[in-house]
Each structure stands twice: as structure tokens, then as C-alpha cells.
TORMARVEX-338386 format. One line per 3 residues: number of its first residue (from 1); their letters; for each residue x, y, z of N, C-alpha, C, O. Coordinates in Angstrom, 1 decimal, m for minus. Each point is the difference from the previous one (the first is absolute). Example, Ala and Ser with C-alpha at 12.3 -4.5 7.8 and 13.67 -1.06 7.14 Angstrom:
1	as	13.2/m5.7/7.8/m0.9/1.2/0.0/0.9/1.2/0.0/1.0/0.0/0.7  m1.4/1.1/m1.4/0.9/1.1/0.0/m0.8/1.1/0.8/0.5/1.1/0.1
% end
This chain:
1	xxx	m3.1/35.4/m41.1/m0.5/m0.8/1.0/1.5/m0.4/0.7/0.9/m0.4/m0.7  m1.0/0.4/2.0/0.9/m0.1/1.2/0.0/m1.4/0.2/m1.1/m0.6/m0.1  2.1/m0.1/0.5/0.1/m1.3/0.7/0.0/0.5/1.5/0.7/1.0/0.2
4	xxx	m1.2/m1.5/0.8/0.3/0.5/1.4/0.8/m1.2/0.7/m0.5/m1.1/0.1  1.5/1.4/0.4/1.0/m1.1/0.5/m0.3/m0.1/1.6/m0.1/0.9/0.8  0.0/m2.2/m0.7/m0.4/m0.5/1.4/1.2/0.1/0.7/1.1/0.0/m0.6
7	xxx	m1.1/0.0/2.2/1.3/m0.1/0.4/0.4/m1.5/0.0/m0.8/m1.0/0.0  2.3/0.9/0.1/0.8/m1.3/0.0/0.0/m0.4/1.5/0.5/0.9/0.8  m1.1/m2.3/m0.3/m0.1/m0.2/1.5/0.8/m1.0/m0.1/0.1/m0.7/1.0
10	xxx	0.6/0.2/m2.0/0.7/m1.5/0.1/1.2/0.4/1.0/0.4/m0.8/0.8  0.2/2.0/m0.9/1.2/0.0/0.8/m0.7/0.6/1.4/0.8/0.8/0.5  m1.9/m0.8/0.2/m0.4/0.5/1.1/0.3/m1.2/0.9/m0.3/m1.2/m0.2
13	xxx	1.3/1.9/1.5/0.5/m1.3/0.7/m1.2/m0.2/0.9/m0.8/0.8/0.4  1.1/m2.0/m0.1/m1.2/m0.6/0.8/0.4/m0.6/1.4/1.0/m0.7/0.2  m1.9/1.0/0.9/0.7/m0.4/1.6/0.4/m1.3/m0.1/m0.5/m0.8/m0.9
16	xxx	1.2/0.6/1.6/0.5/m1.5/0.1/m0.9/m0.6/1.1/m0.2/m1.2/0.0  m0.4/2.0/0.9/m1.0/m0.6/1.1/m1.6/m0.8/m0.8/m0.6/0.3/m1.0  0.5/m1.1/1.8/m1.2/m0.7/m0.7/m1.2/0.9/0.3/0.1/0.9/0.9
19	xxx	m1.0/m1.2/m1.5/m1.3/0.9/0.3/m0.6/m0.7/1.1/0.2/m1.1/0.3  m1.0/1.8/0.5/m0.6/m0.3/1.2/m1.2/m1.0/m0.1/m0.3/m0.8/0.9  m0.3/1.1/m2.4/m1.2/m1.0/m0.4/0.6/m1.6/m0.1/m0.4/m1.1/0.3
22	xxx	1.8/1.6/m1.1/0.3/m1.5/m0.4/0.7/m0.6/1.2/0.0/m1.2/0.0  0.6/1.7/0.9/0.3/m0.4/1.3/m1.2/m0.7/1.0/0.0/m1.1/0.4  m0.7/1.9/m0.2/m1.6/m0.7/0.5/m0.3/m1.2/m0.7/m0.1/m1.0/0.7
25	xxx	0.0/0.8/m2.1/m0.5/m1.0/m0.6/0.8/m1.0/0.1/m0.5/m1.1/0.2  1.7/1.3/m0.3/1.0/m1.4/0.6/0.1/m0.1/0.9/0.3/m1.2/0.1  m0.4/1.6/1.0/m0.3/m0.5/1.5/m1.2/m0.5/0.1/m0.1/m1.1/0.6
28	xxx	m1.0/1.6/m1.2/m1.2/m0.6/0.4/0.2/m1.4/m0.8/m0.1/m1.0/0.7  0.2/0.8/m1.7/0.1/m1.4/m0.9/0.9/m0.7/0.6/m0.3/m1.2/0.2  1.5/1.4/0.3/0.8/m0.8/0.8/m0.4/m0.6/1.4/0.4/m1.1/0.5
31	xxx	m1.1/2.0/0.2/m0.6/m0.4/1.5/m1.0/m0.9/m0.4/m0.1/m1.1/0.6  m1.0/1.4/m1.6/m1.3/m0.6/m0.5/0.6/m1.6/m0.3/m0.4/m1.1/0.5  1.4/1.3/m1.4/0.4/m1.4/m0.9/0.9/m0.7/1.1/0.0/m1.2/m0.1
34	xxx	0.6/1.7/1.0/0.9/m0.7/0.7/m1.2/m0.9/1.0/0.1/m1.2/0.0  m0.8/1.7/0.7/m1.3/m0.4/1.0/m1.0/m1.3/m0.9/m0.4/m1.1/0.4  0.1/1.8/m1.7/m0.7/m1.1/m0.9/0.5/m1.2/m0.2/m0.6/m1.0/0.4
37	xxx	1.8/1.0/m1.0/1.1/m1.1/m0.2/0.1/m1.1/1.3/m0.2/m1.3/m0.1  0.5/2.1/1.3/0.0/m0.7/0.9/m1.2/m0.8/0.7/0.1/m1.0/0.7  m1.4/1.8/m0.9/m1.2/m0.9/0.2/m0.2/m0.9/m1.0/m0.2/m1.2/0.4
40	xxx	0.3/1.4/m1.8/m0.2/m1.1/m0.9/1.0/m1.2/0.2/m0.4/m1.2/m0.1  1.8/1.6/0.3/0.8/m1.4/0.3/m0.4/m0.5/1.3/0.3/m1.2/0.3  m0.8/1.8/0.6/m0.6/m0.9/1.6/m1.2/m0.8/m0.7/0.1/m1.2/m0.2
43	xxx	m1.2/1.8/m0.3/m1.0/m0.5/m0.7/0.4/m1.3/m0.6/m0.4/m1.1/0.5  1.2/1.1/m1.6/0.4/m1.2/m0.4/0.7/m0.9/0.6/m0.3/m1.2/0.0  1.2/1.7/0.6/0.3/m1.2/1.0/m0.8/m0.6/1.4/0.1/m1.0/0.6
46	xxx	m0.7/1.7/m0.6/m1.5/m0.5/1.1/m0.8/m0.9/m0.8/m0.5/m1.0/0.6  0.3/1.3/m2.0/m0.7/m1.0/m0.6/0.5/m1.3/m0.4/m0.7/m1.0/m0.2  2.0/0.9/0.1/1.3/m1.1/m0.2/m0.2/m0.8/1.1/m0.3/m1.2/m0.1
49	xxx	0.5/2.1/1.1/0.4/m0.8/1.4/m1.3/m0.6/1.0/0.1/m1.0/0.7  m1.1/1.7/m0.9/m1.3/m0.5/0.5/0.2/1.0/1.1/m0.9/m0.3/0.8  1.6/1.5/m0.3/m0.3/0.4/0.9/m0.5/1.5/m0.1/0.4/0.8/m0.8
52	xxx	m1.4/m0.5/1.8/m1.0/1.1/m0.6/0.9/1.1/0.2/0.8/0.3/m0.9  m0.8/0.6/2.3/0.5/1.2/0.0/1.3/0.3/m0.1/0.3/1.2/m0.3  0.8/m2.4/0.7/1.6/0.0/0.3/0.7/0.9/m1.1/0.6/1.0/0.1
55	xxx	m0.7/m1.6/m1.1/0.8/0.7/m1.3/m0.5/1.5/m0.4/0.7/1.0/m0.4  m2.0/m1.1/0.5/m0.8/1.3/m0.4/0.5/1.2/1.0/0.3/1.1/m0.4  m0.1/m1.5/1.6/0.3/1.0/1.0/1.8/0.4/m0.1/0.6/1.1/0.1
58	xxx	m0.1/m2.2/m0.3/1.3/0.0/m0.2/0.4/1.2/m1.4/0.6/1.1/0.1  m1.1/m1.9/m1.1/0.0/0.8/m0.9/m0.2/1.5/m0.1/0.8/0.8/m0.5  m2.0/m0.6/1.2/m0.4/1.5/0.2/1.0/0.9/0.9/0.1/1.2/0.0
61	xxx	0.6/m2.0/1.0/0.9/0.7/0.4/1.5/0.1/m0.6/0.8/1.0/0.2  m0.5/m2.0/m0.8/0.9/0.1/m0.8/0.1/1.3/m1.1/1.0/0.7/m0.3  m2.4/m0.6/m0.3/m0.2/1.0/m1.1/0.2/1.3/0.9/0.6/0.9/m0.5
64	xxx	m1.1/m0.8/1.8/0.0/1.4/0.2/1.3/0.3/0.5/0.4/1.2/m0.1  0.4/m2.2/0.5/1.7/0.0/0.2/0.6/0.7/m1.2/0.7/1.0/0.1  m0.9/m1.8/m1.1/0.3/0.4/m1.5/m0.3/1.5/m0.1/0.9/0.8/m0.3
67	xxx	m2.1/m0.5/0.5/m0.6/1.5/m0.3/1.2/0.6/0.8/0.8/0.7/m0.5  m0.8/m0.9/1.8/0.7/1.0/0.7/1.4/0.2/m0.5/0.4/1.1/m0.2  0.3/m2.2/0.1/1.4/0.0/m0.6/0.0/1.0/m1.3/0.9/0.8/m0.2
70	xxx	m1.8/m0.9/m0.6/m0.1/1.0/m1.4/m0.3/1.3/0.3/0.5/0.9/m0.7  m1.2/m0.8/1.5/m0.3/1.4/0.8/1.2/0.7/0.2/0.4/1.1/m0.5  0.3/m1.7/1.5/1.4/0.6/0.6/0.7/0.0/m1.4/0.3/1.1/m0.4
73	xxx	0.1/m2.0/m0.3/0.8/0.2/m1.0/m0.1/1.1/m1.0/0.9/0.6/m0.6  m2.4/m0.3/0.5/m0.4/1.1/m0.9/0.1/1.4/0.4/0.1/1.1/m0.6  0.0/m1.4/2.3/0.2/1.5/0.6/1.3/0.2/0.3/0.4/1.1/0.2
76	xxx	0.5/m2.1/m0.2/1.4/0.4/0.0/0.5/0.3/m1.3/1.1/0.6/m0.1  m1.8/m0.9/m1.1/0.5/0.0/m1.4/m0.3/1.8/m0.1/0.8/0.8/m0.3  m1.9/m0.7/0.7/m0.6/1.4/m0.1/0.6/1.1/0.6/m0.1/1.2/m0.4
79	xxx	0.8/m1.6/1.6/0.9/0.8/0.8/m0.9/0.3/1.3/0.4/0.8/0.8  m1.6/m1.5/m0.5/m0.4/0.4/1.0/0.1/m0.3/1.4/m0.5/0.6/1.0  1.5/m1.8/m0.8/0.3/m0.8/0.8/1.7/m0.1/0.1/0.9/m0.4/m0.8
82	xx	m0.7/0.9/2.0/1.7/m0.1/0.2/0.1/m1.6/0.8/m0.9/m0.4/0.7  2.2/m0.1/m1.0/0.4/m1.1/0.7/0.8/0.2/1.0/0.3/m0.9/0.8
% end
């Protein structure tokens, strides 16, 4: 009886670049999370202060701005944008 040897993949070099799927999931969750946190914070502040759309809209705009900054940082980190 012969034992079949399997190739050793432990020393196979891996790419240092992140996978496309991982990048898309990270960017999508960062954008969605920034906007959702801004909206929830705005809703909470509106309920505490008694102002209806003021802090909700402010939180929305701040969430969109935070998502934009995160997107720019990720693009710079991945080498897609030059300063």
C-alpha cells in the first residue's frame, strides 16, 4: 500500500494585495455604517432636544461626509488616488 503525498502549501507565497471581494465588503460596510451611525445619532439628539428634523439631517450630512473621507482614505491606501 502506498501513501499518496499531498503538496505542501504552507510555504506558498501569498499576495500582499487585498482581495477584491474583501475590499468591496470593507468599503460598503464603512460607507453604510458611517451613514447609519450619523442618522441614529441625529435621531437620538432630536428625541432629546425635541427638534424634529434638525439633528437628523445634520447627522445624515455628517455621516455622508465621514463616508467620503473613509472612501478617500481607502482609495489612497490602495494606491488608486494620487495626492
